[in-house]
N, C-alpha and C positions, 0 to 999 in steps of 0.2 A: 384522590388530588393532593391533600392536602400535604403526604410526607412528599410527592414527587414534586411541590415543587422545591425544598431544600436542596435536590440538586441543580438547579440553572445557576446559579453560580462555584460551581466548579472550575479552577485557567484550566484551558486543555494544556500547558506544559511538560516538555518531554520529561523533564524531570517528576511528574508528578503521577504516582497511580493508581489511577481509578479504579482496580479492581481493590486495590487495596481500601481505600476511600465510599467503594458500597460493604463490604465487609463492616467499616465500622462507625459509618451511619447509618445503617441500617440491617442489621444485622437478621431480622425478621426474614426480614424480605428473600433475604439470601438463603436463610436459609428453607426455606416454602419452596426458591427454587432449585436450588440444589435438587431436596429430597423429591421432586413431581419427577425432576428431567434425568434422575437416576430411577424413578419406578416407569416412565415408559419408554426413554431411549437407552437400555443397561450398556449399552456397546458403550458408552458416553463414557471416556473421562472426561471429570470436567478440568481435572488435572492439568494445564497445559505443559511442556517441557520443561516450561520453564518459572514452573508455579514456585518452585520451591528458593529461588529468590524474590519471590513479593511477600516468601511466610516469614523469612530472614530479616528484610528490611524492616530498617528503624522506623517507628509510627511516627507523624508527627504531629504537632498540636497545633495547631488550626485557631488562630481567634476570629476573631469576626472581621477584622483590619484583613487577614491573610485571602479570605475567599474571594478570589476573582469572579467576574460574569462572562457567566458559561458562551453563553447569546452572544454576549462583545466577540467576545473571540474568535468566533469563525467567520461571526461576519462583518466584520473588518477585516483585514489580513495587515494591515502594517501594525505589526510590535516593534518594539526594540530586545537583538538579544545580546546579553554580554556575559556569553557564554564565551571563556579567553581559549578554549581549546582551537577553534577552529578561524581558519583563514577566511577570507569573505573576500569575493569581487562581483558587486553588485552591476550585474551585466545587460547592455549593453553602453549603457550610459556612464556609471560610473566604472567603466572598464582602470582605470586604473588607483582604483582603491582597493585592493586588494586586502590588506590586511585587515577591512572593517571586519563588523561581528555581526550576524545573521538578524534581520531587528527579530527578536522574537524575547518578549521577558521569558527569564529561564534563572532568574536569581534570587525568586522569590515570590508572594503568590499577593504579595500586598499591595501591590502595584496599581491602582484603578485607573481603566483608562477611557478617555472618550470616548463616545465613537457612534456614529452616524450611519445609517443603512442608507444606502444609492437613491441619492432624489428626498431626504428626508433633512430635515433643516435642524429636530429637536434631538436631542441624545436618550439611547435606547430607556425603557427606566427599568429602575434595580428591584432586588430585593430586599426588605429586611431579618436581618437573621438576629436572632436576642440566642446569642448562648448562656445557660446557666448551670448551676450542681458545680458542681467539684471538677480541675481540668482534667483532673486523672481518670475522672471516667467517662471524659469525651461527652456527655449530657449536653444538648442542646434543645432548642425551641424556637421551631420554625414559625414565621406572621406571616404567613401565607395570601398571595397574590395570586389567588383565581385565574387559570385559565380565561383570556376575556372569551367572550364569543361574539361572532359574526356580526352584531349591532353595535356591538362594540366597535370596532374594527370598523366600521364604518364611521364612527362618529370619529374618528381620529387615531383612535388606540396605533399604533404603528403594524402594517400586515406584519413582516418579516418575522416582529417579537411573537406578532399572532404563531403563525408558523409553529417557529422552533417550539412555543410552549407547546402548540397540541403536538409534534412530532414527538418529545420529550413524555408528554401524557400517554401519550398512543406509545411508546414499546416500553414505558415502565406499567400497564396494563395488561399490556402483551406478556413480559415477562413475568408477569402474576398468574399470565394465565387467564383474563376476563375478558373472556374477549366479546360480552356486553359490552363493556366501557369502552374495549378497542376497535368497536365498529363503530360505535357514537364518536371516537374522537376525526377516524378516520373519513365518514360520513364530513364535516368539517374540514378535513382537509383540502379532502378534492374540495371544497366549492373558493380554495383562494389556492391551491399550487397548481402547476398547470405546465406540459413541456416547452410554451411559449414565452413563456416572459424571464422578467430579471432574471439572474443567476439563482438568487436562492428559492423564490419557486419552483427552478427546475428542479435544484439538486434535494429540495423536498419533495416533489413529485415524485421520482427515483428511489428518495428512501419510500413513501406511504406505498408503494410500489413492494417493495422487498417486506414492507410490515405484513401486508394485505396476502401476499403468500406464506410468511409463515404462518401467519391464523390461516390461512387454507390445511396448513400441514399438520397444526396439531388440531383441525378440527378432523382429520383423518385419524387418527390415532385407536387402533383399538387398546381391546382392555387388556391385552397382556403387553403392548408397550409400542408395537409394532403398527407401520402404518399402513392403508391401505388402499393406497396406490392411486386416491382418488386424482386428479385432475386436479392444477390449484390456479385455471382458471389467468393464464399468464400468454402473453403472444409470442408464439411461435418464429424462433429468431434462424436462419437456415446458414449453413457453414460460408455459400459466398456474401451473405449477408456478414454475421464476422468478420471475413477475409478482409471486405472492404472500409468496415468502420477501421479496420488498424492501420490501413494503408492511410486513412486520411487522418488516423493519428498522428501519424509519422510525418506525414507530409505537414499536414496544420500546425502542431507542436510542438514543442524538445522533448518528451518527452521518451520516448522511443530512440528517437536520433542521438540522445547522448546517451543513452546506454549502449548504441552499437561504439559511437566513436570511443567511448571509455576502455571498452574493451577489447578494438581493435589498438587501440596506440600501444594498451597493457604487451598486446601481445606483438607489436612490432617490436619493442622496447626489446623484451625477454628475447625475443628472436634471433637478435642480433650478432653475428660471427657463424648462423647457424644455415647447412643449406638446403634440409630436408624437414619441414614441418607438418604434423598429421592433429587435427583439430579434430577433437568430437563435440558435437553441438550437440545439449541435451536439451531433445523433447523440440527441435527447430523444428518449425513450421512454413520461414519465410527465409528466403534469400537475400535479403534487402540489407544482409551485416558487411555481406562479403564482397562486394567491389570496392570496396574505398579501403578495404586492408589489402585488398590484389595490389590494388590502382601504387600505393605506399610502400608494397615489400618489392614491386616491378621497382620502385626507383633508391633501391639501394646502393651502394657506393660499392660493395661489395658482389653487386648484384643480383638477382632475383633465385628464392630459392626454390625449390622442386615440394606442393604443398598437397596433400591427402586432409577431404575433409568428409568426416562418415558424421550421418545427420541420424539421431536415433529419435524414432516418430512412433508414437503409440496408435494413431488415429492412419485411418485409408484415403490420406491424399496423396499416395505415394506420385501417381502419373503424373498430378496438379507438379505438384514440388518438383520434379525430375527435370518437368518443360519446363517450368520458370529456372532451376540451375543452370539449361540449355545457352543462354544468352552472359551467364556469368562465366561457362568457359569456351565461350569464342573470345572473351574480352579477354581473359588467364592466357588463351594460346596469341594473339595478336600482343599481345605485353611481354611476350618470350618466358611466360613460367608455363611448364608444367603443370598443371590441373587435376588431379582425379576427385570424382564425386561417387563416393558411395550410400544410402540406407540401408538401413537397419530399421526393420517395422514389430517394434517389442515396447512394452515399458520398461521403464527404467528401472531397473533392480537391480542388489546386490549382484546375483546372479548371472547378470547382465554383463556388468561391468569388469571382464578378466581379460586379460591379454591375445587370449586364442579369441573370443568372443569377435573382438575388437579388433583382430589383424593386426595389432601391434611390431614391428619392424624393428629391427635394429637399426642403429645410427641416426631413425628420426627421433625429433624434438617433438614429445608427447604438449599437446594444448587440449585442457577442458572447459565448455565455456558453457557456461549456464546465462541466458535472457529470460527474467524471470519464468526461473523453472521451478527453480531450487524450495519457493516457499510450496509446492504443491507437498510434498513429505514430509511439511509438518503437520501432524499427526497428534489425533493424544496417547498413541502407540508409542508415546516418548521415544522410540529405538525407530524411530524408520530412516528421520534424517541422517542420523548416527551412523543408520548401518549403509546408505548412500557414500558419506562421505570418507568411512570409513576406506568403501571399498573405492572410491576412488584414487588416496590416497596410496593404494598396493601399486595400482601404473605408475606411481614417481611421475607426476607430469612437471612436466618445466612450470609450467603455470595454471593457474584456474580464475579464470575470470568470471567473477557475480556480481551481477546487477540484478536488483532488489525494487520492490514499494515500497521504500522508506514508510513504514506505517506500523502501530498495534493494535492490528486484528486479529488476536489468535491470543485473547486474553478467555480466560475459563467463564467468566459471566457476561451473559447477552446483554445487558444495558449498559456494561463498560465499554461492549466493544462497538455499541450502537453509538454511544459519547465520540469517541475516536475515530467511528470513518466518518461520521455525522463532519467533524472540524476536518476529516483530511476532505475528503470529496467536495466539500464546497470552495476549498482553497482551487483545485483544480477545478469547476464550473466558474468561478470567476477569476480564470485568468482563460478559460473561450470564449469570457464576457470580455474581454480586453484584447482577444485576438479575433473573434469574426463578432460579424453583426449578428443582431439577437434574430433579426428571422432569414436566416443565415441555414438553405437547406444542407449545408455539408456540418455546421453543427449539432444542430438537431440528429444526423445520424450517427457521430461520433458518440452522443452521451445516451440516445437509444439501443445503439445497436453493438458499442462500448462499454461504456462507465457502468449505468444504468444494471448491464448485466454483472459485472461484478458486485456491484452495491445490491443485488439480490441472492447473490452466494453469501457474501458476508454476510447479510442479516435473516432470511428466511432456513438456513440451512445449518443441519446440526451431524457431527460425526465423518462419516467415513467421504459427504457429501457435500460438505463444506473446504473445498480445494483452495480458496481465496484466506490466503493462514500468513497475513504479509506479517511481516518483523520489524520492528527499528536495530539500527543499525548497528547499538552495542550488542543487543541481540546475536545478529550474525558475528559480530566478531567473537562470542564466546563460543557460541556452539563450534567455530571453526577452528579455532583453538583447542577446545577440547578435541577435535576429532585429530588432530594432530598434522596444522597447518598455521603459519604465521604468515601476516600482513606484510605487502608489498606495495609501498606507499604509492600511488597512483601520482603522474607528472606530466599533467594533460590540462591544468587549467589554462592555459594561452589556447591549445586546442578549442577545450570547451567553450572561451568566450567569444571566439571567433563565428563558432556553431551557432551559438546563440542571437551574435549579431543579423543573421537572416531572417531574425522571426521579428524582428522590428519592434521588439515588444520590452520596456527596460523595468515590466515587473518580475520577472524570472531572476533569481540568483544563486551564486553558486557558494562553496565554501569546501575549504580539504575538514574532517574533523578525525585524526587518529589516524593518516593514512586512506581511508575513504574519500572519494569524490561525493558531493551531496548536489544534487539540483533540486533545487524547490522557488516557493511562487509564495513573492512579500516576505519572504525567511520563511515562510513552513516548510520543508522540507519534505520531498514527492519524490523522489527519487536515486538511491545510493548504487555506486559502483565500485567495486574493490576488487581487488587481484593478490592470489594467493601463491604460497609456496609450502613446500613439504617443508615439516619441521625437520628435521633430521637428527635434534636433541631429542626430542618427544621420545616415548617408546612407541611401536608397535601394535 
């Protein structure tokens, strides 16, 4: 418990490498975790595709004054960003200030920010950390503040701070496979976390469910390192419920529509002067993206193009998808557009991505579209994503559009992923709190059926079962660049600003970072959109 408390003040900044911090400040725990996971899940390669970048990065000496409060950083999202590489538009209320920077601290760890949890007038308490020994050895002694008990909370210790302490203590216990301590921490978390409380209580409830699931998996490991397949005691969510939740996210938040808008605008601009388009949609399960693109192409000065959309889908909802495409086809016909729609029911693999399998035709401008799909190929086996991207490159598309969650949820160490995902989803739940009433059944369904499932996958699973492997924008730039693509700067800030004005909430922020368009909540990046073309100068 005392060791755990040393974690609580690490800053959640873009430039801070949490996995590196874990390796530096708790090497014994890391060695234990590595050894045990290697023994129990031999198929898991602990190094992520980008681990070499973390290893080669220069370690930074952190003084006591340079350690920010982790708890503060995600409970209150109002940071100040000083990254000069970003153009910002605080939308919609600050629509005229495109040159402002994201409101996140990014140029140092020493800024102490006084923040308050909603409904409280007192500031969060800080931890006292006394660094001793030689600087180059990075020795330190933590003056611990034990996790406050439920009784202490009732006597005035802030409940939000209490929940965060408990979550991190539980995650530490789970990471060390101390199931007895983890179960004890979970029982205390359930006393405060609830799906009907404030945003922090609700996100804590979802992370507690994820920790419970991970514990269930750990308790079902055989001596040979395989799982027994025992039940995880989690509620089953039907496909219909998942589809309904996605639709609700699309209707009530800008996170999904932002990606559709940015990708469509990039396609529209690249399609100028082209009279025949073929769009390959990777993992397409819904048709929500296409009506707006069809309308914009129908109004082109040079006239509407001929359009083919080929959907690559690996699940069994073909009839449902075909039915939802019928009104889109009807609208296209009414607008004078010849639209063809076809489906290929196979997992996206390099062998599928060939000109013959996709029925590519001469004279067509090819577009490859990926909406929150490519991250599923960021596996431990390093070459999975690379092989997909290289296969796409061989198709020589006019444009590749990529929309992803902008988060570092694929680090090689469990506790680092837990910290980052807790920060990320706290921002999302805070945005839902600002957009929907606390007792809204719509908000409850969004959180329970959509985001809670993402959280569970990130927290509970390893190996091939963990598919929510979100990466930051700079990692996507690096991987796509290595695969032979070059970034095409998006020019849709004004369209994104107009889209955000529909939601009537001032907390959403927009930024352009090195050609990528970022949507955030109070400065915390949530979604990224980018467009790419084949770099003909690169080696094939």
